[in-house]
C-alpha positions as a Markdown table, in Angstrom:
| # | Residue | x | y | z |
|---|---|---|---|---|
| 1 | Unk | 13.0 | -6.1 | 23.7 |
| 2 | Unk | 12.4 | -2.7 | 22.1 |
| 3 | Unk | 13.6 | 0.3 | 24.1 |
| 4 | Unk | 11.7 | 3.5 | 23.5 |
| 5 | Unk | 12.3 | 7.0 | 24.7 |
| 6 | Unk | 10.4 | 8.4 | 27.7 |
| 7 | Unk | 9.0 | 11.0 | 25.4 |
| 8 | Unk | 7.2 | 8.4 | 23.2 |
| 9 | Unk | 3.4 | 8.6 | 22.7 |
| 10 | Unk | 0.9 | 6.0 | 21.6 |
| 11 | Unk | -0.8 | 7.4 | 18.5 |
| 12 | Unk | -3.1 | 4.7 | 17.4 |
| 13 | Unk | -3.6 | 1.0 | 16.9 |
| 14 | Unk | -1.8 | -0.6 | 14.0 |
| 15 | Unk | -5.3 | -1.8 | 12.8 |
| 16 | Unk | -6.3 | 1.9 | 12.4 |
| 17 | Unk | -3.9 | 2.2 | 9.6 |
| 18 | Unk | -4.5 | 1.0 | 6.0 |
| 19 | Unk | -1.8 | -0.2 | 3.7 |
| 20 | Unk | -0.4 | 2.6 | 1.5 |
| 21 | Unk | -3.0 | 5.1 | 2.8 |
| 22 | Unk | -1.6 | 8.0 | 4.9 |
| 23 | Unk | -3.1 | 9.1 | 8.2 |
| 24 | Unk | -2.4 | 12.4 | 9.9 |
| 25 | Unk | -2.0 | 12.6 | 13.7 |
| 26 | Unk | -1.6 | 15.5 | 16.0 |
| 27 | Unk | 1.2 | 14.7 | 18.4 |
| 28 | Unk | 2.4 | 17.2 | 21.0 |
| 29 | Unk | 1.0 | 20.1 | 18.9 |
| 30 | Unk | 2.7 | 18.9 | 15.7 |
| 31 | Unk | 1.3 | 17.0 | 12.7 |
| 32 | Unk | 2.8 | 13.7 | 11.7 |
| 33 | Unk | 1.9 | 11.7 | 8.6 |
| 34 | Unk | 1.8 | 7.9 | 9.2 |
| 35 | Unk | 2.1 | 5.3 | 6.5 |
| 36 | Unk | 1.7 | 1.5 | 6.8 |
| 37 | Unk | 3.5 | -0.2 | 4.0 |
| 38 | Unk | 2.8 | -3.7 | 2.4 |
| 39 | Unk | 5.7 | -5.2 | 4.3 |
| 40 | Unk | 4.1 | -4.3 | 7.6 |
| 41 | Unk | 6.5 | -1.4 | 8.4 |
| 42 | Unk | 5.2 | 1.9 | 9.6 |
| 43 | Unk | 6.8 | 5.2 | 8.8 |
| 44 | Unk | 6.1 | 8.7 | 10.1 |
| 45 | Unk | 7.2 | 12.0 | 8.7 |
| 46 | Unk | 6.1 | 15.6 | 9.1 |
| 47 | Unk | 2.7 | 16.2 | 7.5 |
| 48 | Unk | 3.8 | 19.7 | 6.5 |
| 49 | Unk | 4.8 | 19.9 | 2.8 |
| 50 | Unk | 8.0 | 22.1 | 2.8 |
| 51 | Unk | 7.2 | 23.3 | -0.8 |
| 52 | Unk | 3.6 | 24.4 | -0.4 |
| 53 | Unk | 3.5 | 25.1 | 3.3 |
| 54 | Unk | 0.3 | 23.0 | 3.6 |
| 55 | Unk | -0.3 | 20.0 | 5.9 |
| 56 | Unk | -1.0 | 17.5 | 3.1 |
| 57 | Unk | 1.7 | 14.8 | 3.1 |
| 58 | Unk | -0.6 | 12.3 | 4.6 |
| 59 | Unk | -2.7 | 12.6 | 1.5 |
| 60 | Unk | 0.2 | 11.8 | -0.7 |
| 61 | Unk | 0.7 | 8.9 | -3.1 |
| 62 | Unk | 2.8 | 6.0 | -1.7 |
| 63 | Unk | 5.3 | 4.4 | -4.0 |
| 64 | Unk | 8.9 | 3.4 | -4.3 |
| 65 | Unk | 12.1 | 4.7 | -6.0 |
| 66 | Unk | 14.5 | 1.7 | -6.2 |
| 67 | Unk | 14.3 | 0.1 | -2.8 |
| 68 | Unk | 13.2 | 3.3 | -1.0 |
| 69 | Unk | 9.5 | 3.6 | 0.1 |
| 70 | Unk | 8.3 | 7.1 | -0.9 |
| 71 | Unk | 5.4 | 9.5 | -0.7 |
| 72 | Unk | 4.6 | 12.1 | -3.4 |
| 73 | Unk | 3.1 | 15.3 | -2.2 |
| 74 | Unk | -0.5 | 15.6 | -3.6 |
| 75 | Unk | 0.1 | 19.3 | -4.5 |
| 76 | Unk | 3.3 | 19.7 | -6.6 |
| 77 | Unk | 4.3 | 16.0 | -6.8 |
| 78 | Unk | 7.7 | 16.3 | -5.0 |
| 79 | Unk | 8.7 | 12.7 | -3.9 |
| 80 | Unk | 10.1 | 12.1 | -0.4 |
| 81 | Unk | 12.0 | 9.0 | 0.9 |
| 82 | Unk | 9.9 | 7.8 | 3.9 |
| 83 | Unk | 13.1 | 6.4 | 5.6 |
| 84 | Unk | 15.1 | 9.6 | 5.6 |
| 85 | Unk | 12.7 | 12.4 | 4.7 |
| 86 | Unk | 14.9 | 13.5 | 1.8 |
| 87 | Unk | 13.2 | 14.8 | -1.3 |
| 88 | Unk | 14.3 | 12.5 | -4.1 |
| 89 | Unk | 12.4 | 14.4 | -6.8 |
| 90 | Unk | 12.3 | 18.1 | -6.3 |
| 91 | Unk | 10.5 | 18.9 | -9.6 |
| 92 | Unk | 13.0 | 21.7 | -10.2 |
| 93 | Unk | 12.7 | 23.3 | -6.7 |
| 94 | Unk | 15.5 | 23.7 | -4.2 |
| 95 | Unk | 16.3 | 20.7 | -2.0 |
| 96 | Unk | 14.1 | 20.2 | 1.1 |
| 97 | Unk | 13.3 | 17.4 | 3.5 |
| 98 | Unk | 10.7 | 16.1 | 5.8 |
| 99 | Unk | 11.5 | 15.4 | 9.5 |
| 100 | Unk | 11.3 | 11.7 | 10.2 |
| 101 | Unk | 9.6 | 10.6 | 13.5 |
| 102 | Unk | 11.0 | 7.4 | 15.0 |
| 103 | Unk | 8.2 | 4.7 | 15.0 |
| 104 | Unk | 7.7 | 1.6 | 17.1 |
| 105 | Unk | 4.9 | -0.9 | 16.9 |
| 106 | Unk | 4.5 | -2.7 | 20.2 |
| 107 | Unk | 1.6 | -5.1 | 21.0 |
| 108 | Unk | -0.4 | -3.7 | 18.1 |
| 109 | Unk | 0.1 | 0.0 | 19.1 |
| 110 | Unk | 1.8 | 2.6 | 17.0 |
| 111 | Unk | 4.1 | 4.7 | 19.1 |
| 112 | Unk | 6.0 | 7.8 | 18.0 |
| 113 | Unk | 9.0 | 9.3 | 19.7 |
| 114 | Unk | 8.5 | 13.0 | 20.2 |
| 115 | Unk | 11.0 | 15.4 | 18.5 |
| 116 | Unk | 13.4 | 17.1 | 20.8 |
| 117 | Unk | 11.9 | 20.3 | 22.3 |
| 118 | Unk | 8.3 | 19.1 | 21.8 |
| 119 | Unk | 5.6 | 19.5 | 24.4 |
| 120 | Unk | 4.3 | 16.2 | 25.8 |
């Protein structure tokens, strides 16, 4: 049985997501970018691109670097590991990372755990 935090929120149905196509969700006043991968896993990271300051990560290009699922920012092409949020290709910029949101898929629903200090 999967245990989730009391601060978890249902965001959408799994069927609302398309494979390798990002979706943005407003959760507790913050934007998350959700990605359904070909293996059926769902990842969520902040939608805010730390390099441009724009909420565009959900429009990024999904790919891989080695065994890591990634998303490339649509603006300046920095590439982020969807598991850790770490930028694996900074394109010559300083290191930055995306916050990772814990995700659960339960009975066909995508549920995100709210970051500490978020409003519910």
